[in-house]
N, C-alpha and C positions, 0 to 999 in steps of 0.2 A: 201087415203085423208080422214081425219077425217069428219063426217057429221058435218052439221051445228047445232048448238045448241043456248040455251037462249042467250049465249054471243055474237054469231054471229049476232043474231036478234037484239040486243041491237046496236051492232055496225053498222048494216045497218040503223037502225032508225036513229042513232046519225049522221051518214055519216062519222064516225071515224073509222080508221083502224090502229092499231099500224104498225110502220115501220117493227119491227120485225116479226109480224104476215104476213104482205104482204111479206116479203122476204122468209119467209117460204113456202107459197102457191106458190110463183113463181119457187123456188127451186124444190118443188114437180112436178110442170107442166113439168119443165125443165128435170127432170129425167124421166118422162113418155113419153115426147117427144123424148129424145134420145133413148130409147127403141123402139118406133115406127118408128123413121128414121132409126135404124139399120135394123130392121127387115123388114121393107118395103122399104125403100129408102125415099129421102126428097121428091122428086117430087110426090111419090105416097100417101104420108101422107098428110090428110087434117087437117084443125083447127077443124072440127067437131070431128075427130078422137081423136085428142090430148084432147079437151074439155071432151069427154066422158071417157076417160080413168082416169080422175081425179074427174069426178062426177059434172062438171061446165058446164054451157050453153057457147055457142059459143061467145054470146055478152060479158059475163063476161071474157072469155078468152082474148078477144080483148082489154079489159081495162087494162089487165097486160102486153102484148105483142103486139108490132106494125104489126108483121106477125109472120108466123108460123117458119121461120128461125130463128127469134131471140129468140125463145123458148130455143135455144141451149146456150144461153148466160150465165144463172145463174149458170150452174154446171161448166163451164169452169172459170167464175170469182171468184167462191167460192173457186175452186181448187187453183187458183192463190193466192188467200187471204191467204189461209190456209199455202202455201209455204212460202209466205212473212212473215207470222207471226213467222214461224219457224226460219228462217233466222235473223228475228229481235231480237230473244232470243239467238242468237249464242254466248257463252262465248269466251271472247278473249283468255283464256288459254286451249282452245279445237281446235281439228282440225275439218274440216268440215265433214269428213268421220264419226268421232265418235259421233258429234252432230246429223247428219242426222239418223245414224244408231239407237241412243238411242231414238230419237223421234219417228222412226217408230216402235221400240220394244214396247214403252209405248202407243202408238195409239190405240184408240178404234177399235176394229174389231168386232162390232155387226152387224146384218144383214142389218140394215138401211146404215151403213157406207160402207158395201161392195157393196151394190146396188148403192150407189152414185158414188164409185171409179170405178165401172163397167160402169156408164154413162159417167165418164170423160174419161175413155180409148176408148169408141165406139165413142165419139165426136171427140177426137184426131185423130182417124184413118179416120173417114168420112172427117174431115177438109182437109186431103189431095186431095179429090178429088171434095169436094163441096165448090164452092167459097163462097157462102154465110156462110156457116159454118167456113171457112178459116178465114173470117173477125174476127169472134168472137174469134177464136183460138189466132191470132196475136194481137188481143186487149188485151187479158188476159196477152200474154207475154210481151206487151208494159208495162204494170201495172208492171210486175215483174222486167223488166229492171230498170225503174225508181226506184223500191224500193232497188234493188240490189247496185245501185248508192250510195244511203244513207247508207247503211250496210257496203259497202267497204270503203266509205269516214270516217266512223266512227273508222272502224278498222285501217286504214292507217293514221288517225288523219289529213285528209285533208278536203277540201270543196266538196260537192256533186257536184259541178258545174266544178270541175277540170276536165280538157281534159282527163287527163291519167285516173282518176276514172270512168269517163263517157265511155271511151274505154274499160276498164276492165269489166264493166258492160254490155257493149253490146256484147263483146265477150263471157262471161260467159253465158247470155241469149240465145245467139245462140246456144251454144253446150247444154244447158239445154233442149232448144226446140228440137233439133234433137234427142237426147236421149229419150225423152219422146215420139216423134212420133214413133222412132225404136222400143222402149220396147212395145209400146202400140199395134203396127202393128204385133210383133211377139206373144204377149199374145192371140190376137183375132186371129191369125192363128193356135193356139194350142200348140204353142212352150213351152216347159217345162220351168219354170222360173229357174232351176237349171244351165240350159245350156245357159241361157242370161246373168246369172252373177247378183250380187246385184246391182240394177239400182241406189241407192242412192250412192253406193260406186262409180260406174261409173261416176255420175254426180259431185261428190265431186273431182275425179281425173280429170275430164275434166276441172273443173272450175280451178283447179291449173295449167293444161298445158295451158289453154286460157289466163289467165293472167301471163304467164311465172314465175310461182311460186311465184309471188307476194301474192296471197291469197290461203288460203286453209289450212295452218299451223297454229298451235298455235302462239300467240304473246305474247313476254314476256311483264310482267308488267312494 
């Protein structure tokens, strides 16, 4: 976490903090909390430890989060938003496999991004056995399901409220969640990625199967 500077002092004096900066701080706290939760367990991790990891007071930490478990929410929400953004720009003339693989190939792979990805994977695994974290994980996928309905509706030239579109979105979201959980667990268990197969290609194939072949392939103009 960067040290406070003149700009931070001015912000505190004026009582104003930009939404962008606030979200950046929340995400940094969330990433550190994910590390502590993974290393120590959720029950053994205290708010004091999370605050200390990012150089904040406990009082400040609770201005950002209602409790320690909610510290997991930003990394999962950010991951869901990133995936949704990728789906929104899925070209009609490309398959989902090609689109996702191209995105992954061009995606930034700097140390910060890798640390963030690791936090997401850890929280995905912990969410299997930690009810408080599970709720954040399911909330993230609820967001994905709602956006999937919009993306699918656009590709099918139908309303996002159409029952079949909503069923496709629900089915696709379910398989995406299960694959994410399976791949995350395998990675944290030390399984080689080559033996898992390309997760994005697995997701694209699963979406095609879950929607009965309706979605996943290119759409003719």
